OpenMM code with the backbone's topology and positions (N, CA, C; nanometers):
from openmm import Vec3, app, unit

residues = "MET ARG ARG LEU ALA VAL VAL PRO ASP ALA GLN VAL TYR THR LEU ALA ASN ASP ALA GLY SER THR ASP THR ILE PRO SER SER VAL THR GLU VAL ALA MET GLN PRO PHE LEU PHE ARG ILE GLU VAL GLY ASN VAL ARG GLY ILE THR THR VAL SER SER ILE GLU ALA VAL PHE LEU PRO".split()
positions = [
    Vec3(-1.3893, -0.3010, -0.9326),
    Vec3(-1.2854, -0.3428, -0.8406),
    Vec3(-1.2185, -0.4672, -0.8971),
    Vec3(-1.0859, -0.4710, -0.8803),
    Vec3(-1.0080, -0.5881, -0.9236),
    Vec3(-0.9239, -0.6391, -0.8084),
    Vec3(-0.9029, -0.7684, -0.8023),
    Vec3(-0.8131, -0.8269, -0.7035),
    Vec3(-0.6810, -0.8544, -0.7732),
    Vec3(-0.5706, -0.8144, -0.7058),
    Vec3(-0.4385, -0.8370, -0.7630),
    Vec3(-0.3520, -0.9042, -0.6591),
    Vec3(-0.2607, -0.9898, -0.7059),
    Vec3(-0.1652, -1.0538, -0.6165),
    Vec3(-0.0607, -0.9523, -0.5702),
    Vec3(-0.0255, -0.9610, -0.4433),
    Vec3(0.0815, -0.8782, -0.3869),
    Vec3(0.2043, -0.9678, -0.3741),
    Vec3(0.3157, -0.9231, -0.4362),
    Vec3(0.4364, -1.0044, -0.4273),
    Vec3(0.4816, -1.0158, -0.2831),
    Vec3(0.5403, -1.1279, -0.2449),
    Vec3(0.5814, -1.1495, -0.1054),
    Vec3(0.6730, -1.0424, -0.0483),
    Vec3(0.7601, -0.9842, -0.1327),
    Vec3(0.8557, -0.8853, -0.0799),
    Vec3(0.8105, -0.7417, -0.1105),
    Vec3(0.6796, -0.7228, -0.1296),
    Vec3(0.6269, -0.5880, -0.1573),
    Vec3(0.6553, -0.4955, -0.0409),
    Vec3(0.6839, -0.3708, -0.0717),
    Vec3(0.7037, -0.2698, 0.0304),
    Vec3(0.5664, -0.2083, 0.0615),
    Vec3(0.5279, -0.2131, 0.1890),
    Vec3(0.3966, -0.1642, 0.2313),
    Vec3(0.4164, -0.0622, 0.3431),
    Vec3(0.3539, 0.0569, 0.3267),
    Vec3(0.3676, 0.1622, 0.4265),
    Vec3(0.2317, 0.2266, 0.4532),
    Vec3(0.2016, 0.2505, 0.5795),
    Vec3(0.0811, 0.3242, 0.6185),
    Vec3(0.1249, 0.4518, 0.6901),
    Vec3(0.0295, 0.5412, 0.7123),
    Vec3(0.0597, 0.6667, 0.7824),
    Vec3(0.0838, 0.6359, 0.9302),
    Vec3(0.1765, 0.7119, 0.9903),
    Vec3(0.2054, 0.6944, 1.1330),
    Vec3(0.0773, 0.7289, 1.2126),
    Vec3(0.0646, 0.6758, 1.3301),
    Vec3(-0.0550, 0.6957, 1.4104),
    Vec3(-0.0678, 0.8348, 1.4732),
    Vec3(0.0348, 0.9184, 1.4590),
    Vec3(0.0287, 1.0521, 1.5162),
    Vec3(-0.0752, 1.1361, 1.4395),
    Vec3(-0.1592, 1.2042, 1.5107),
    Vec3(-0.2633, 1.2871, 1.4476),
    Vec3(-0.1996, 1.3897, 1.3548),
    Vec3(-0.2412, 1.3917, 1.2302),
    Vec3(-0.1901, 1.4882, 1.1339),
    Vec3(-0.0532, 1.4611, 1.0794),
    Vec3(0.0074, 1.3489, 1.1130),
    Vec3(0.1420, 1.3166, 1.0660),
    Vec3(0.1411, 1.2759, 0.9194),
    Vec3(0.2418, 1.3184, 0.8464),
    Vec3(0.2570, 1.2763, 0.7069),
    Vec3(0.3611, 1.1662, 0.6938),
    Vec3(0.4194, 1.1226, 0.8062),
    Vec3(0.5214, 1.0177, 0.8052),
    Vec3(0.4567, 0.8824, 0.7784),
    Vec3(0.5278, 0.7976, 0.7051),
    Vec3(0.4825, 0.6634, 0.6830),
    Vec3(0.5710, 0.5646, 0.7576),
    Vec3(0.5119, 0.4515, 0.7924),
    Vec3(0.5830, 0.3471, 0.8666),
    Vec3(0.5626, 0.2130, 0.7951),
    Vec3(0.6590, 0.1226, 0.8049),
    Vec3(0.6419, -0.0099, 0.7457),
    Vec3(0.5158, -0.0743, 0.8007),
    Vec3(0.4455, -0.1469, 0.7152),
    Vec3(0.3183, -0.2047, 0.7550),
    Vec3(0.2959, -0.3361, 0.6813),
    Vec3(0.1715, -0.3808, 0.6798),
    Vec3(0.1367, -0.5052, 0.6126),
    Vec3(0.0135, -0.4845, 0.5250),
    Vec3(-0.0109, -0.5750, 0.4327),
    Vec3(-0.1283, -0.5691, 0.3468),
    Vec3(-0.2557, -0.5750, 0.4332),
    Vec3(-0.2549, -0.6548, 0.5359),
    Vec3(-0.3702, -0.6638, 0.6267),
    Vec3(-0.4030, -0.5289, 0.6899),
    Vec3(-0.2994, -0.4589, 0.7348),
    Vec3(-0.3219, -0.3253, 0.7962),
    Vec3(-0.3725, -0.2270, 0.6921),
    Vec3(-0.3227, -0.2348, 0.5702),
    Vec3(-0.3709, -0.1461, 0.4645),
    Vec3(-0.5204, -0.1678, 0.4384),
    Vec3(-0.5632, -0.2909, 0.4368),
    Vec3(-0.7029, -0.3233, 0.4100),
    Vec3(-0.7987, -0.2637, 0.5125),
    Vec3(-0.7476, -0.2344, 0.6319),
    Vec3(-0.8344, -0.1811, 0.7399),
    Vec3(-0.8295, -0.0280, 0.7469),
    Vec3(-0.7497, 0.0376, 0.6638),
    Vec3(-0.7300, 0.1826, 0.6708),
    Vec3(-0.8195, 0.2531, 0.5709),
    Vec3(-0.8830, 0.3639, 0.6108),
    Vec3(-0.9679, 0.4384, 0.5167),
    Vec3(-0.8930, 0.5504, 0.4448),
    Vec3(-0.7660, 0.5289, 0.4136),
    Vec3(-0.6833, 0.6318, 0.3511),
    Vec3(-0.6637, 0.6057, 0.2023),
    Vec3(-0.6080, 0.7051, 0.1371),
    Vec3(-0.5695, 0.6937, -0.0021),
    Vec3(-0.4315, 0.6273, -0.0101),
    Vec3(-0.4114, 0.5360, -0.1039),
    Vec3(-0.2837, 0.4688, -0.1192),
    Vec3(-0.2352, 0.4776, -0.2628),
    Vec3(-0.1023, 0.4928, -0.2760),
    Vec3(-0.0367, 0.4857, -0.4081),
    Vec3(0.0087, 0.3414, -0.4246),
    Vec3(-0.0370, 0.2791, -0.5298),
    Vec3(-0.0076, 0.1368, -0.5498),
    Vec3(0.0692, 0.1194, -0.6818),
    Vec3(0.1874, 0.0590, -0.6720),
    Vec3(0.2664, 0.0319, -0.7927),
    Vec3(0.2289, -0.1090, -0.8426),
    Vec3(0.1927, -0.1138, -0.9699),
    Vec3(0.1480, -0.2383, -1.0312),
    Vec3(0.2440, -0.2720, -1.1450),
    Vec3(0.2785, -0.3998, -1.1541),
    Vec3(0.3659, -0.4459, -1.2614),
    Vec3(0.3062, -0.5683, -1.3278),
    Vec3(0.3696, -0.6089, -1.4356),
    Vec3(0.3229, -0.7261, -1.5071),
    Vec3(0.4420, -0.8170, -1.5323),
    Vec3(0.4373, -0.9372, -1.4758),
    Vec3(0.5458, -1.0335, -1.4902),
    Vec3(0.4875, -1.1590, -1.5572),
    Vec3(0.5395, -1.1883, -1.6776),
    Vec3(0.4944, -1.3042, -1.7556),
    Vec3(0.3413, -1.3122, -1.7648),
    Vec3(0.2794, -1.1959, -1.7891),
    Vec3(0.1342, -1.1925, -1.8082),
    Vec3(0.0528, -1.1892, -1.6801),
    Vec3(0.1195, -1.1858, -1.5665),
    Vec3(0.0485, -1.1807, -1.4377),
    Vec3(0.0683, -1.0422, -1.3783),
    Vec3(-0.0436, -0.9732, -1.3482),
    Vec3(-0.0363, -0.8410, -1.2898),
    Vec3(-0.0198, -0.8538, -1.1392),
    Vec3(0.0827, -0.7850, -1.0852),
    Vec3(0.1111, -0.7942, -0.9427),
    Vec3(0.1335, -0.6555, -0.8837),
    Vec3(0.1159, -0.6456, -0.7517),
    Vec3(0.1422, -0.5222, -0.6785),
    Vec3(0.2793, -0.5350, -0.6148),
    Vec3(0.3656, -0.4333, -0.6382),
    Vec3(0.5014, -0.4378, -0.5840),
    Vec3(0.5225, -0.3374, -0.4691),
    Vec3(0.4325, -0.2405, -0.4555),
    Vec3(0.4464, -0.1439, -0.3467),
    Vec3(0.3147, -0.0753, -0.3175),
    Vec3(0.2904, -0.0490, -0.1903),
    Vec3(0.1695, 0.0194, -0.1447),
    Vec3(0.2130, 0.1236, -0.0416),
    Vec3(0.1783, 0.2488, -0.0650),
    Vec3(0.2206, 0.3561, 0.0265),
    Vec3(0.1040, 0.4501, 0.0520),
    Vec3(0.0766, 0.4784, 0.1794),
    Vec3(-0.0302, 0.5716, 0.2141),
    Vec3(0.0060, 0.7137, 0.1682),
    Vec3(-0.0965, 0.7888, 0.1317),
    Vec3(-0.0784, 0.9255, 0.0856),
    Vec3(-0.1562, 1.0171, 0.1779),
    Vec3(-0.0895, 1.1226, 0.2293),
    Vec3(-0.1572, 1.2187, 0.3167),
    Vec3(-0.2150, 1.3322, 0.2355),
    Vec3(-0.3443, 1.3541, 0.2507),
    Vec3(-0.4111, 1.4687, 0.1902),
    Vec3(-0.4757, 1.5523, 0.3005),
    Vec3(-0.4289, 1.6734, 0.3187),
    Vec3(-0.4857, 1.7554, 0.4266),
    Vec3(-0.6274, 1.7989, 0.3975),
] * unit.nanometer
topology = app.Topology()
chain = topology.addChain("A")
for resn in residues:
    res = topology.addResidue(resn, chain)
    for name in ("N", "CA", "C"):
        topology.addAtom(name, app.Element.getBySymbol(name[0]), res)
């Protein structure tokens, strides 16, 4: 496991609360940390520092 910095303007999305919904809604890093779902995370490197620029929940039936 690695810890990475999340840029302040990162786009964060979790799955909607509707049962079985594949829709995502704007969210926060705190909410992502509490979810037991799979997430697609975009990672970049700026001046030698690895950062997260986007986190989006992925629905797997």
